VEXFINU-413080 format. One record per residue (C-alpha): residue number from 1; residue in three letters; y, x, z. Coordinates in nm, 2 decimals. Layout:
<pts>
@pos->NUM | code->ALA | y->Y | x->X | z->Z
...
</pts>
This chain:
<pts>
@pos->1 | code->UNK | y->-4.50 | x->-1.43 | z->-7.59
@pos->2 | code->UNK | y->-4.32 | x->-1.66 | z->-7.35
@pos->3 | code->UNK | y->-4.04 | x->-1.71 | z->-7.60
@pos->4 | code->UNK | y->-4.30 | x->-1.81 | z->-7.87
@pos->5 | code->UNK | y->-4.47 | x->-2.05 | z->-7.62
@pos->6 | code->UNK | y->-4.13 | x->-2.21 | z->-7.54
@pos->7 | code->UNK | y->-4.06 | x->-2.25 | z->-7.91
@pos->8 | code->UNK | y->-4.40 | x->-2.41 | z->-7.96
@pos->9 | code->UNK | y->-4.35 | x->-2.64 | z->-7.67
@pos->10 | code->UNK | y->-4.01 | x->-2.74 | z->-7.80
@pos->11 | code->UNK | y->-4.14 | x->-2.81 | z->-8.15
@pos->12 | code->UNK | y->-4.43 | x->-3.01 | z->-8.01
@pos->13 | code->UNK | y->-4.19 | x->-3.21 | z->-7.78
@pos->14 | code->UNK | y->-3.95 | x->-3.27 | z->-8.07
@pos->15 | code->UNK | y->-4.23 | x->-3.40 | z->-8.29
@pos->16 | code->UNK | y->-4.36 | x->-3.62 | z->-8.01
@pos->17 | code->UNK | y->-4.01 | x->-3.76 | z->-7.95
@pos->18 | code->UNK | y->-3.97 | x->-3.83 | z->-8.33
@pos->19 | code->UNK | y->-4.30 | x->-4.00 | z->-8.35
@pos->20 | code->UNK | y->-4.22 | x->-4.21 | z->-8.04
@pos->21 | code->UNK | y->-3.88 | x->-4.30 | z->-8.20
@pos->22 | code->UNK | y->-4.05 | x->-4.41 | z->-8.52
@pos->23 | code->UNK | y->-4.30 | x->-4.62 | z->-8.33
@pos->24 | code->UNK | y->-4.02 | x->-4.78 | z->-8.13
@pos->25 | code->UNK | y->-3.81 | x->-4.86 | z->-8.43
@pos->26 | code->UNK | y->-4.11 | x->-4.99 | z->-8.63
@pos->27 | code->UNK | y->-4.18 | x->-5.24 | z->-8.35
@pos->28 | code->UNK | y->-3.84 | x->-5.40 | z->-8.40
@pos->29 | code->UNK | y->-3.80 | x->-5.72 | z->-8.61
@pos->30 | code->UNK | y->-3.76 | x->-5.64 | z->-8.99
@pos->31 | code->UNK | y->-3.40 | x->-5.79 | z->-9.00
@pos->32 | code->UNK | y->-3.30 | x->-5.56 | z->-8.71
@pos->33 | code->UNK | y->-3.45 | x->-5.25 | z->-8.89
@pos->34 | code->UNK | y->-3.25 | x->-5.35 | z->-9.20
@pos->35 | code->UNK | y->-2.93 | x->-5.38 | z->-9.01
@pos->36 | code->UNK | y->-2.97 | x->-5.04 | z->-8.84
@pos->37 | code->UNK | y->-3.07 | x->-4.86 | z->-9.16
@pos->38 | code->UNK | y->-2.78 | x->-5.02 | z->-9.35
@pos->39 | code->UNK | y->-2.53 | x->-4.84 | z->-9.12
@pos->40 | code->UNK | y->-2.67 | x->-4.49 | z->-9.17
@pos->41 | code->UNK | y->-2.52 | x->-4.23 | z->-9.41
@pos->42 | code->UNK | y->-2.70 | x->-4.18 | z->-9.74
@pos->43 | code->UNK | y->-2.84 | x->-3.84 | z->-9.64
@pos->44 | code->UNK | y->-3.02 | x->-3.99 | z->-9.34
@pos->45 | code->UNK | y->-3.15 | x->-4.28 | z->-9.56
@pos->46 | code->UNK | y->-3.30 | x->-4.04 | z->-9.81
@pos->47 | code->UNK | y->-3.49 | x->-3.88 | z->-9.52
@pos->48 | code->UNK | y->-3.59 | x->-4.22 | z->-9.38
@pos->49 | code->UNK | y->-3.76 | x->-4.30 | z->-9.72
@pos->50 | code->UNK | y->-4.03 | x->-4.06 | z->-9.61
@pos->51 | code->UNK | y->-4.11 | x->-4.24 | z->-9.29
@pos->52 | code->UNK | y->-4.33 | x->-4.51 | z->-9.44
@pos->53 | code->UNK | y->-4.41 | x->-4.69 | z->-9.76
@pos->54 | code->UNK | y->-4.23 | x->-5.01 | z->-9.63
@pos->55 | code->UNK | y->-3.91 | x->-4.81 | z->-9.54
@pos->56 | code->UNK | y->-3.91 | x->-4.65 | z->-9.88
@pos->57 | code->UNK | y->-3.94 | x->-4.99 | z->-10.05
@pos->58 | code->UNK | y->-3.67 | x->-5.14 | z->-9.83
@pos->59 | code->UNK | y->-3.42 | x->-4.86 | z->-9.89
@pos->60 | code->UNK | y->-3.48 | x->-4.87 | z->-10.27
@pos->61 | code->UNK | y->-3.44 | x->-5.25 | z->-10.28
@pos->62 | code->UNK | y->-3.12 | x->-5.35 | z->-10.47
@pos->63 | code->UNK | y->-3.04 | x->-5.61 | z->-10.20
@pos->64 | code->UNK | y->-3.04 | x->-5.33 | z->-9.94
@pos->65 | code->UNK | y->-2.84 | x->-5.10 | z->-10.17
@pos->66 | code->UNK | y->-2.57 | x->-5.37 | z->-10.19
@pos->67 | code->UNK | y->-2.58 | x->-5.43 | z->-9.81
@pos->68 | code->UNK | y->-2.54 | x->-5.06 | z->-9.74
@pos->69 | code->UNK | y->-2.25 | x->-5.03 | z->-9.99
@pos->70 | code->UNK | y->-2.07 | x->-5.32 | z->-9.82
@pos->71 | code->UNK | y->-2.12 | x->-5.15 | z->-9.48
@pos->72 | code->UNK | y->-1.99 | x->-4.82 | z->-9.62
@pos->73 | code->UNK | y->-1.65 | x->-4.96 | z->-9.75
@pos->74 | code->UNK | y->-1.48 | x->-4.87 | z->-9.42
@pos->75 | code->UNK | y->-1.59 | x->-4.51 | z->-9.44
@pos->76 | code->UNK | y->-1.38 | x->-4.40 | z->-9.74
@pos->77 | code->UNK | y->-1.41 | x->-4.03 | z->-9.84
@pos->78 | code->UNK | y->-1.18 | x->-3.80 | z->-10.04
@pos->79 | code->UNK | y->-1.32 | x->-3.62 | z->-10.34
@pos->80 | code->UNK | y->-1.14 | x->-3.30 | z->-10.44
@pos->81 | code->UNK | y->-1.21 | x->-3.08 | z->-10.74
@pos->82 | code->UNK | y->-1.11 | x->-2.72 | z->-10.80
@pos->83 | code->UNK | y->-1.03 | x->-2.62 | z->-11.15
@pos->84 | code->UNK | y->-1.14 | x->-2.26 | z->-11.16
@pos->85 | code->UNK | y->-1.51 | x->-2.31 | z->-11.09
@pos->86 | code->UNK | y->-1.55 | x->-2.69 | z->-11.07
@pos->87 | code->UNK | y->-1.61 | x->-2.67 | z->-10.70
@pos->88 | code->UNK | y->-1.61 | x->-3.02 | z->-10.56
@pos->89 | code->UNK | y->-1.58 | x->-3.11 | z->-10.19
@pos->90 | code->UNK | y->-1.57 | x->-3.43 | z->-10.00
@pos->91 | code->UNK | y->-1.41 | x->-3.53 | z->-9.67
@pos->92 | code->UNK | y->-1.42 | x->-3.84 | z->-9.46
@pos->93 | code->UNK | y->-1.06 | x->-3.97 | z->-9.47
@pos->94 | code->UNK | y->-1.09 | x->-4.06 | z->-9.10
@pos->95 | code->UNK | y->-1.15 | x->-3.69 | z->-9.03
@pos->96 | code->UNK | y->-0.84 | x->-3.59 | z->-9.23
@pos->97 | code->UNK | y->-0.63 | x->-3.84 | z->-9.03
@pos->98 | code->UNK | y->-0.76 | x->-3.77 | z->-8.69
@pos->99 | code->UNK | y->-0.87 | x->-3.40 | z->-8.68
@pos->100 | code->UNK | y->-0.66 | x->-3.09 | z->-8.69
@pos->101 | code->UNK | y->-0.90 | x->-2.89 | z->-8.91
@pos->102 | code->UNK | y->-1.16 | x->-3.13 | z->-9.08
@pos->103 | code->UNK | y->-1.45 | x->-2.95 | z->-9.25
@pos->104 | code->UNK | y->-1.54 | x->-3.02 | z->-9.61
@pos->105 | code->UNK | y->-1.88 | x->-3.11 | z->-9.74
@pos->106 | code->UNK | y->-1.97 | x->-2.92 | z->-10.06
@pos->107 | code->UNK | y->-2.12 | x->-3.14 | z->-10.34
@pos->108 | code->UNK | y->-2.36 | x->-3.04 | z->-10.61
@pos->109 | code->UNK | y->-2.15 | x->-3.06 | z->-10.93
@pos->110 | code->UNK | y->-2.40 | x->-2.87 | z->-11.15
@pos->111 | code->UNK | y->-2.35 | x->-3.12 | z->-11.44
@pos->112 | code->UNK | y->-2.20 | x->-2.88 | z->-11.69
@pos->113 | code->UNK | y->-2.44 | x->-2.79 | z->-11.98
@pos->114 | code->UNK | y->-2.58 | x->-2.44 | z->-11.92
@pos->115 | code->UNK | y->-2.48 | x->-2.33 | z->-12.27
@pos->116 | code->UNK | y->-2.11 | x->-2.42 | z->-12.21
@pos->117 | code->UNK | y->-1.83 | x->-2.18 | z->-12.15
@pos->118 | code->UNK | y->-1.68 | x->-2.30 | z->-11.82
@pos->119 | code->UNK | y->-1.34 | x->-2.14 | z->-11.89
@pos->120 | code->UNK | y->-1.32 | x->-2.33 | z->-12.22
@pos->121 | code->UNK | y->-1.46 | x->-2.66 | z->-12.10
@pos->122 | code->UNK | y->-1.22 | x->-2.94 | z->-12.02
@pos->123 | code->UNK | y->-1.35 | x->-3.15 | z->-11.72
@pos->124 | code->UNK | y->-1.18 | x->-3.45 | z->-11.57
@pos->125 | code->UNK | y->-1.29 | x->-3.70 | z->-11.31
@pos->126 | code->UNK | y->-1.18 | x->-4.03 | z->-11.45
@pos->127 | code->UNK | y->-1.26 | x->-4.28 | z->-11.18
@pos->128 | code->UNK | y->-1.49 | x->-4.39 | z->-10.90
@pos->129 | code->UNK | y->-1.65 | x->-4.72 | z->-10.83
@pos->130 | code->UNK | y->-1.92 | x->-4.82 | z->-10.58
@pos->131 | code->UNK | y->-2.01 | x->-4.45 | z->-10.52
@pos->132 | code->UNK | y->-2.04 | x->-4.37 | z->-10.89
@pos->133 | code->UNK | y->-1.80 | x->-4.12 | z->-11.04
@pos->134 | code->UNK | y->-1.71 | x->-4.11 | z->-11.41
@pos->135 | code->UNK | y->-1.66 | x->-3.76 | z->-11.56
@pos->136 | code->UNK | y->-1.52 | x->-3.67 | z->-11.90
@pos->137 | code->UNK | y->-1.63 | x->-3.33 | z->-12.05
@pos->138 | code->UNK | y->-1.44 | x->-3.20 | z->-12.35
@pos->139 | code->UNK | y->-1.29 | x->-3.54 | z->-12.40
@pos->140 | code->UNK | y->-1.58 | x->-3.72 | z->-12.57
@pos->141 | code->UNK | y->-1.88 | x->-3.65 | z->-12.35
@pos->142 | code->UNK | y->-1.90 | x->-3.90 | z->-12.07
@pos->143 | code->UNK | y->-2.13 | x->-3.89 | z->-11.77
@pos->144 | code->UNK | y->-2.18 | x->-4.09 | z->-11.45
@pos->145 | code->UNK | y->-2.25 | x->-3.91 | z->-11.13
@pos->146 | code->UNK | y->-2.35 | x->-4.02 | z->-10.78
@pos->147 | code->UNK | y->-2.26 | x->-3.73 | z->-10.55
@pos->148 | code->UNK | y->-2.44 | x->-3.88 | z->-10.25
@pos->149 | code->UNK | y->-2.79 | x->-3.89 | z->-10.41
@pos->150 | code->UNK | y->-2.72 | x->-3.60 | z->-10.64
@pos->151 | code->UNK | y->-2.80 | x->-3.78 | z->-10.96
@pos->152 | code->UNK | y->-2.61 | x->-3.77 | z->-11.29
@pos->153 | code->UNK | y->-2.66 | x->-3.91 | z->-11.64
@pos->154 | code->UNK | y->-2.49 | x->-3.83 | z->-11.97
@pos->155 | code->UNK | y->-2.41 | x->-4.14 | z->-12.17
@pos->156 | code->UNK | y->-2.48 | x->-4.16 | z->-12.54
@pos->157 | code->UNK | y->-2.21 | x->-4.02 | z->-12.77
@pos->158 | code->UNK | y->-1.92 | x->-4.26 | z->-12.80
@pos->159 | code->UNK | y->-1.87 | x->-4.17 | z->-13.17
@pos->160 | code->UNK | y->-1.51 | x->-4.05 | z->-13.13
@pos->161 | code->UNK | y->-1.42 | x->-3.69 | z->-13.23
@pos->162 | code->UNK | y->-1.24 | x->-3.46 | z->-12.99
@pos->163 | code->UNK | y->-0.91 | x->-3.31 | z->-13.08
@pos->164 | code->UNK | y->-0.93 | x->-3.01 | z->-13.31
@pos->165 | code->UNK | y->-0.66 | x->-2.85 | z->-13.09
@pos->166 | code->UNK | y->-0.58 | x->-2.93 | z->-12.73
@pos->167 | code->UNK | y->-0.22 | x->-2.84 | z->-12.80
@pos->168 | code->UNK | y->-0.16 | x->-3.14 | z->-13.03
@pos->169 | code->UNK | y->0.06 | x->-3.37 | z->-12.82
@pos->170 | code->UNK | y->0.03 | x->-3.67 | z->-13.06
@pos->171 | code->UNK | y->-0.35 | x->-3.70 | z->-13.00
@pos->172 | code->UNK | y->-0.49 | x->-3.77 | z->-12.66
@pos->173 | code->UNK | y->-0.76 | x->-3.97 | z->-12.47
@pos->174 | code->UNK | y->-0.75 | x->-4.23 | z->-12.19
@pos->175 | code->UNK | y->-1.04 | x->-4.36 | z->-11.99
@pos->176 | code->UNK | y->-1.15 | x->-4.63 | z->-11.76
@pos->177 | code->UNK | y->-1.45 | x->-4.71 | z->-11.54
@pos->178 | code->UNK | y->-1.53 | x->-5.01 | z->-11.33
@pos->179 | code->UNK | y->-1.77 | x->-5.29 | z->-11.23
@pos->180 | code->UNK | y->-1.80 | x->-5.63 | z->-11.41
@pos->181 | code->UNK | y->-1.91 | x->-5.83 | z->-11.11
@pos->182 | code->UNK | y->-1.98 | x->-6.15 | z->-11.30
@pos->183 | code->UNK | y->-2.23 | x->-5.98 | z->-11.52
@pos->184 | code->UNK | y->-2.34 | x->-5.72 | z->-11.26
@pos->185 | code->UNK | y->-2.26 | x->-5.44 | z->-11.52
@pos->186 | code->UNK | y->-2.08 | x->-5.11 | z->-11.50
@pos->187 | code->UNK | y->-1.86 | x->-5.04 | z->-11.80
@pos->188 | code->UNK | y->-1.68 | x->-4.74 | z->-11.94
@pos->189 | code->UNK | y->-1.39 | x->-4.75 | z->-12.18
@pos->190 | code->UNK | y->-1.25 | x->-4.47 | z->-12.40
@pos->191 | code->UNK | y->-0.92 | x->-4.49 | z->-12.58
@pos->192 | code->UNK | y->-0.81 | x->-4.23 | z->-12.84
@pos->193 | code->UNK | y->-0.45 | x->-4.25 | z->-12.94
@pos->194 | code->UNK | y->-0.32 | x->-4.09 | z->-13.26
@pos->195 | code->UNK | y->0.02 | x->-4.04 | z->-13.41
@pos->196 | code->UNK | y->0.19 | x->-3.82 | z->-13.67
@pos->197 | code->UNK | y->0.48 | x->-3.79 | z->-13.43
@pos->198 | code->UNK | y->0.48 | x->-3.80 | z->-13.05
@pos->199 | code->UNK | y->0.74 | x->-4.08 | z->-13.07
@pos->200 | code->UNK | y->0.51 | x->-4.31 | z->-13.26
@pos->201 | code->UNK | y->0.40 | x->-4.53 | z->-13.41
@pos->202 | code->UNK | y->0.05 | x->-4.49 | z->-13.25
@pos->203 | code->UNK | y->-0.29 | x->-4.61 | z->-13.37
@pos->204 | code->UNK | y->-0.58 | x->-4.64 | z->-13.13
@pos->205 | code->UNK | y->-0.95 | x->-4.62 | z->-13.15
@pos->206 | code->UNK | y->-1.11 | x->-4.80 | z->-12.85
@pos->207 | code->UNK | y->-1.48 | x->-4.80 | z->-12.75
@pos->208 | code->UNK | y->-1.65 | x->-4.97 | z->-12.45
@pos->209 | code->UNK | y->-2.00 | x->-4.89 | z->-12.30
@pos->210 | code->UNK | y->-2.20 | x->-5.13 | z->-12.09
@pos->211 | code->UNK | y->-2.49 | x->-5.00 | z->-11.89
@pos->212 | code->UNK | y->-2.69 | x->-5.31 | z->-11.94
@pos->213 | code->UNK | y->-2.67 | x->-5.29 | z->-12.32
@pos->214 | code->UNK | y->-2.69 | x->-4.91 | z->-12.32
@pos->215 | code->UNK | y->-2.47 | x->-4.88 | z->-12.62
@pos->216 | code->UNK | y->-2.10 | x->-4.84 | z->-12.73
@pos->217 | code->UNK | y->-1.91 | x->-5.11 | z->-12.91
@pos->218 | code->UNK | y->-1.56 | x->-5.11 | z->-13.07
@pos->219 | code->UNK | y->-1.29 | x->-5.31 | z->-12.91
@pos->220 | code->UNK | y->-1.11 | x->-5.47 | z->-13.20
@pos->221 | code->UNK | y->-0.84 | x->-5.70 | z->-13.05
@pos->222 | code->UNK | y->-0.57 | x->-5.51 | z->-12.86
@pos->223 | code->UNK | y->-0.19 | x->-5.50 | z->-12.85
@pos->224 | code->UNK | y->0.02 | x->-5.21 | z->-12.99
@pos->225 | code->UNK | y->0.04 | x->-4.96 | z->-12.71
@pos->226 | code->UNK | y->0.03 | x->-4.60 | z->-12.61
@pos->227 | code->UNK | y->-0.14 | x->-4.52 | z->-12.27
@pos->228 | code->UNK | y->0.07 | x->-4.29 | z->-12.05
@pos->229 | code->UNK | y->-0.21 | x->-4.16 | z->-11.83
@pos->230 | code->UNK | y->-0.57 | x->-4.05 | z->-11.88
@pos->231 | code->UNK | y->-0.72 | x->-4.24 | z->-11.58
@pos->232 | code->UNK | y->-0.74 | x->-4.62 | z->-11.58
@pos->233 | code->UNK | y->-0.70 | x->-4.77 | z->-11.23
@pos->234 | code->UNK | y->-0.97 | x->-5.02 | z->-11.13
@pos->235 | code->UNK | y->-0.84 | x->-5.31 | z->-10.92
@pos->236 | code->UNK | y->-0.97 | x->-5.67 | z->-10.89
@pos->237 | code->UNK | y->-1.21 | x->-5.64 | z->-11.19
@pos->238 | code->UNK | y->-0.96 | x->-5.50 | z->-11.43
@pos->239 | code->UNK | y->-0.85 | x->-5.15 | z->-11.55
@pos->240 | code->UNK | y->-0.48 | x->-5.06 | z->-11.54
@pos->241 | code->UNK | y->-0.28 | x->-4.80 | z->-11.73
@pos->242 | code->UNK | y->0.09 | x->-4.73 | z->-11.75
@pos->243 | code->UNK | y->0.17 | x->-4.79 | z->-12.12
@pos->244 | code->UNK | y->0.44 | x->-4.77 | z->-12.37
@pos->245 | code->UNK | y->0.42 | x->-5.11 | z->-12.55
@pos->246 | code->UNK | y->0.47 | x->-5.19 | z->-12.91
@pos->247 | code->UNK | y->0.48 | x->-4.88 | z->-13.14
@pos->248 | code->UNK | y->0.63 | x->-4.57 | z->-12.98
@pos->249 | code->UNK | y->0.63 | x->-4.35 | z->-12.67
@pos->250 | code->UNK | y->0.99 | x->-4.43 | z->-12.59
@pos->251 | code->UNK | y->0.96 | x->-4.81 | z->-12.63
@pos->252 | code->UNK | y->0.93 | x->-5.06 | z->-12.35
@pos->253 | code->UNK | y->0.69 | x->-4.94 | z->-12.07
@pos->254 | code->UNK | y->0.47 | x->-5.17 | z->-11.87
@pos->255 | code->UNK | y->0.13 | x->-5.21 | z->-11.70
@pos->256 | code->UNK | y->-0.15 | x->-5.27 | z->-11.95
@pos->257 | code->UNK | y->-0.46 | x->-5.43 | z->-11.81
@pos->258 | code->UNK | y->-0.82 | x->-5.47 | z->-11.94
@pos->259 | code->UNK | y->-1.04 | x->-5.74 | z->-11.79
@pos->260 | code->UNK | y->-1.39 | x->-5.59 | z->-11.77
@pos->261 | code->UNK | y->-1.56 | x->-5.94 | z->-11.77
@pos->262 | code->UNK | y->-1.36 | x->-6.10 | z->-12.06
@pos->263 | code->UNK | y->-1.30 | x->-5.76 | z->-12.23
@pos->264 | code->UNK | y->-0.95 | x->-5.85 | z->-12.32
@pos->265 | code->UNK | y->-0.61 | x->-5.68 | z->-12.28
@pos->266 | code->UNK | y->-0.30 | x->-5.83 | z->-12.12
@pos->267 | code->UNK | y->0.01 | x->-5.72 | z->-11.93
@pos->268 | code->UNK | y->0.10 | x->-5.74 | z->-11.57
@pos->269 | code->UNK | y->0.45 | x->-5.76 | z->-11.43
@pos->270 | code->UNK | y->0.62 | x->-5.46 | z->-11.27
@pos->271 | code->UNK | y->0.83 | x->-5.48 | z->-10.96
@pos->272 | code->UNK | y->1.21 | x->-5.51 | z->-10.97
@pos->273 | code->UNK | y->1.27 | x->-5.14 | z->-10.93
@pos->274 | code->UNK | y->1.63 | x->-5.12 | z->-11.04
@pos->275 | code->UNK | y->1.82 | x->-4.87 | z->-11.26
@pos->276 | code->UNK | y->1.79 | x->-4.50 | z->-11.31
@pos->277 | code->UNK | y->1.41 | x->-4.47 | z->-11.36
@pos->278 | code->UNK | y->1.31 | x->-4.16 | z->-11.54
@pos->279 | code->UNK | y->0.93 | x->-4.20 | z->-11.52
@pos->280 | code->UNK | y->0.66 | x->-4.42 | z->-11.35
@pos->281 | code->UNK | y->0.30 | x->-4.39 | z->-11.25
@pos->282 | code->UNK | y->0.03 | x->-4.66 | z->-11.19
@pos->283 | code->UNK | y->-0.21 | x->-4.60 | z->-10.90
@pos->284 | code->UNK | y->-0.45 | x->-4.76 | z->-10.65
@pos->285 | code->UNK | y->-0.38 | x->-4.76 | z->-10.28
@pos->286 | code->UNK | y->-0.66 | x->-4.89 | z->-10.05
@pos->287 | code->UNK | y->-0.78 | x->-5.14 | z->-10.32
@pos->288 | code->UNK | y->-0.43 | x->-5.25 | z->-10.42
@pos->289 | code->UNK | y->-0.24 | x->-5.19 | z->-10.74
@pos->290 | code->UNK | y->0.06 | x->-4.96 | z->-10.67
@pos->291 | code->UNK | y->0.34 | x->-4.79 | z->-10.87
@pos->292 | code->UNK | y->0.54 | x->-4.47 | z->-10.82
@pos->293 | code->UNK | y->0.89 | x->-4.45 | z->-10.97
@pos->294 | code->UNK | y->1.08 | x->-4.13 | z->-11.04
@pos->295 | code->UNK | y->1.46 | x->-4.17 | z->-11.01
@pos->296 | code->UNK | y->1.58 | x->-3.88 | z->-11.22
@pos->297 | code->UNK | y->1.41 | x->-3.62 | z->-11.01
@pos->298 | code->UNK | y->1.63 | x->-3.71 | z->-10.71
@pos->299 | code->UNK | y->1.39 | x->-3.95 | z->-10.52
@pos->300 | code->UNK | y->1.08 | x->-4.14 | z->-10.57
@pos->301 | code->UNK | y->0.97 | x->-4.49 | z->-10.45
@pos->302 | code->UNK | y->0.62 | x->-4.63 | z->-10.39
@pos->303 | code->UNK | y->0.56 | x->-5.00 | z->-10.45
@pos->304 | code->UNK | y->0.24 | x->-5.19 | z->-10.38
@pos->305 | code->UNK | y->0.11 | x->-5.53 | z->-10.50
@pos->306 | code->UNK | y->-0.02 | x->-5.69 | z->-10.19
@pos->307 | code->UNK | y->-0.16 | x->-6.00 | z->-10.36
@pos->308 | code->UNK | y->-0.31 | x->-5.91 | z->-10.69
@pos->309 | code->UNK | y->-0.16 | x->-6.08 | z->-10.99
@pos->310 | code->UNK | y->0.14 | x->-6.23 | z->-10.80
@pos->311 | code->UNK | y->0.47 | x->-6.06 | z->-10.90
@pos->312 | code->UNK | y->0.64 | x->-6.18 | z->-10.58
@pos->313 | code->UNK | y->0.40 | x->-5.98 | z->-10.37
@pos->314 | code->UNK | y->0.53 | x->-5.64 | z->-10.50
@pos->315 | code->UNK | y->0.66 | x->-5.46 | z->-10.19
@pos->316 | code->UNK | y->0.84 | x->-5.13 | z->-10.16
@pos->317 | code->UNK | y->0.67 | x->-4.91 | z->-9.90
@pos->318 | code->UNK | y->0.91 | x->-4.62 | z->-9.89
@pos->319 | code->UNK | y->1.16 | x->-4.41 | z->-10.07
@pos->320 | code->UNK | y->1.16 | x->-4.02 | z->-10.03
@pos->321 | code->UNK | y->1.36 | x->-3.73 | z->-10.17
@pos->322 | code->UNK | y->1.19 | x->-3.57 | z->-10.47
@pos->323 | code->UNK | y->1.01 | x->-3.25 | z->-10.36
@pos->324 | code->UNK | y->1.12 | x->-2.92 | z->-10.52
@pos->325 | code->UNK | y->0.90 | x->-2.77 | z->-10.79
@pos->326 | code->UNK | y->0.66 | x->-3.06 | z->-10.79
@pos->327 | code->UNK | y->0.54 | x->-3.23 | z->-11.12
@pos->328 | code->UNK | y->0.59 | x->-3.60 | z->-11.08
@pos->329 | code->UNK | y->0.26 | x->-3.66 | z->-11.27
@pos->330 | code->UNK | y->0.07 | x->-3.48 | z->-11.00
@pos->331 | code->UNK | y->0.16 | x->-3.75 | z->-10.74
@pos->332 | code->UNK | y->-0.14 | x->-3.96 | z->-10.63
@pos->333 | code->UNK | y->-0.13 | x->-4.22 | z->-10.36
@pos->334 | code->UNK | y->-0.48 | x->-4.21 | z->-10.19
@pos->335 | code->UNK | y->-0.51 | x->-4.42 | z->-9.87
@pos->336 | code->UNK | y->-0.32 | x->-4.62 | z->-9.62
@pos->337 | code->UNK | y->-0.45 | x->-4.62 | z->-9.26
@pos->338 | code->UNK | y->-0.44 | x->-4.89 | z->-9.00
@pos->339 | code->UNK | y->-0.16 | x->-4.69 | z->-8.83
@pos->340 | code->UNK | y->0.05 | x->-4.72 | z->-9.14
@pos->341 | code->UNK | y->0.00 | x->-4.36 | z->-9.25
@pos->342 | code->UNK | y->-0.01 | x->-4.30 | z->-9.63
@pos->343 | code->UNK | y->-0.22 | x->-4.01 | z->-9.75
@pos->344 | code->UNK | y->-0.09 | x->-3.87 | z->-10.08
@pos->345 | code->UNK | y->-0.15 | x->-3.58 | z->-10.31
@pos->346 | code->UNK | y->0.18 | x->-3.41 | z->-10.41
@pos->347 | code->UNK | y->0.10 | x->-3.13 | z->-10.65
@pos->348 | code->UNK | y->-0.14 | x->-2.90 | z->-10.47
@pos->349 | code->UNK | y->-0.08 | x->-3.04 | z->-10.13
@pos->350 | code->UNK | y->-0.20 | x->-3.34 | z->-9.93
@pos->351 | code->UNK | y->0.06 | x->-3.50 | z->-9.72
@pos->352 | code->UNK | y->0.07 | x->-3.79 | z->-9.47
@pos->353 | code->UNK | y->0.37 | x->-4.01 | z->-9.45
@pos->354 | code->UNK | y->0.41 | x->-4.24 | z->-9.15
@pos->355 | code->UNK | y->0.58 | x->-4.56 | z->-9.25
@pos->356 | code->UNK | y->0.69 | x->-4.63 | z->-8.89
@pos->357 | code->UNK | y->0.87 | x->-4.31 | z->-8.79
@pos->358 | code->UNK | y->0.93 | x->-4.18 | z->-9.15
@pos->359 | code->UNK | y->0.76 | x->-3.84 | z->-9.06
@pos->360 | code->UNK | y->0.60 | x->-3.64 | z->-9.34
@pos->361 | code->UNK | y->0.31 | x->-3.41 | z->-9.24
@pos->362 | code->UNK | y->0.14 | x->-3.14 | z->-9.45
@pos->363 | code->UNK | y->-0.23 | x->-3.20 | z->-9.42
@pos->364 | code->UNK | y->-0.36 | x->-2.87 | z->-9.57
@pos->365 | code->UNK | y->-0.40 | x->-2.57 | z->-9.58
@pos->366 | code->UNK | y->-0.49 | x->-2.70 | z->-9.23
@pos->367 | code->UNK | y->-0.81 | x->-2.85 | z->-9.39
@pos->368 | code->UNK | y->-1.09 | x->-2.59 | z->-9.39
@pos->369 | code->UNK | y->-1.24 | x->-2.47 | z->-9.72
@pos->370 | code->UNK | y->-0.96 | x->-2.59 | z->-9.94
@pos->371 | code->UNK | y->-0.72 | x->-2.37 | z->-10.13
@pos->372 | code->UNK | y->-0.44 | x->-2.42 | z->-10.37
@pos->373 | code->UNK | y->-0.67 | x->-2.43 | z->-10.67
@pos->374 | code->UNK | y->-0.78 | x->-2.79 | z->-10.60
@pos->375 | code->UNK | y->-0.61 | x->-3.00 | z->-10.86
@pos->376 | code->UNK | y->-0.78 | x->-3.34 | z->-10.85
@pos->377 | code->UNK | y->-0.82 | x->-3.58 | z->-10.56
@pos->378 | code->UNK | y->-0.95 | x->-3.94 | z->-10.55
@pos->379 | code->UNK | y->-1.12 | x->-4.17 | z->-10.30
@pos->380 | code->UNK | y->-1.48 | x->-4.28 | z->-10.33
@pos->381 | code->UNK | y->-1.74 | x->-4.45 | z->-10.12
@pos->382 | code->UNK | y->-2.08 | x->-4.30 | z->-10.04
@pos->383 | code->UNK | y->-2.36 | x->-4.52 | z->-10.18
@pos->384 | code->UNK | y->-2.72 | x->-4.54 | z->-10.29
@pos->385 | code->UNK | y->-2.61 | x->-4.71 | z->-10.62
@pos->386 | code->UNK | y->-2.79 | x->-4.58 | z->-10.93
@pos->387 | code->UNK | y->-2.79 | x->-4.84 | z->-11.21
@pos->388 | code->UNK | y->-3.02 | x->-4.65 | z->-11.44
@pos->389 | code->UNK | y->-3.40 | x->-4.72 | z->-11.45
@pos->390 | code->UNK | y->-3.60 | x->-4.45 | z->-11.29
</pts>
């Protein structure tokens, strides 16, 4: 009886304190309330929408959504997906860098059609922008997902046909997702490359989707190229792929760009990486374009373009011996900290490389709730962004 009375008193006291807090905050000037709310995580904001009609309207306002997104840019998170059951988890990168055993947050990834066979379904996360994540299912089904607010939407069919066999190496897809700031529009691009032989020549079918128009269009003017990776890297308003230019897979390799505003292709200069390159990868590191170079399986270098579009700003960050039994195409630069620590995915491991003392640290399995079945990792920002009409 005493225990029940104590619990009742506690609940009453908590409710009174919460009511007093709401009264206190509500008495503040509107601009101060906006500033305070803009610094809260999305989960807390979703709860705050229930406080009052005015708070609900404020948090749903597009101006507030942009303000909150800007405030969240310094709180980057890591998204990791497991292949066996599509389990997706997120971590604050600051926790990975500063804690011995950071704990993951499980995300609702129930976006697979209920009539699909999970074992036979190809699922790839193709990019993230402003808290929205682009997902490709069975190559031609594209959806956008905001993990923070647990919303997803499948886009209309792009009209391209999936491969009849996934084992055909001369047919493959590449994707890109980003934000056209001038037109305030999110855009998705799908590239299907075809060839009778893997060495070329290749022919491409390219489609682009704009959320404002709500429809797919053909991209007609493009150079002869073959994309060398599935995921287009979004930097400074453009998408970037490593590409074999002209006609075949073994021809000149460069960085192909697609400007989301002008909707035009061009090429951007690579760094002066020297001789002996076997392979290269294009990536994004803390908002900057970067490249990884494989020197015959003996070592790999990481370069970063510090000032976008200026060739002279390419800077080599480090050179490391090539790890044993690691596929070069599983390397993903993720984040560079203020302490000059670079977080990378190497195969099924996350590693930290300190640029100052040249020390490499294995980050997991020290991370809780992660096992060696996690195969995808990318950074994203928590947000309230949802560009579709309710």
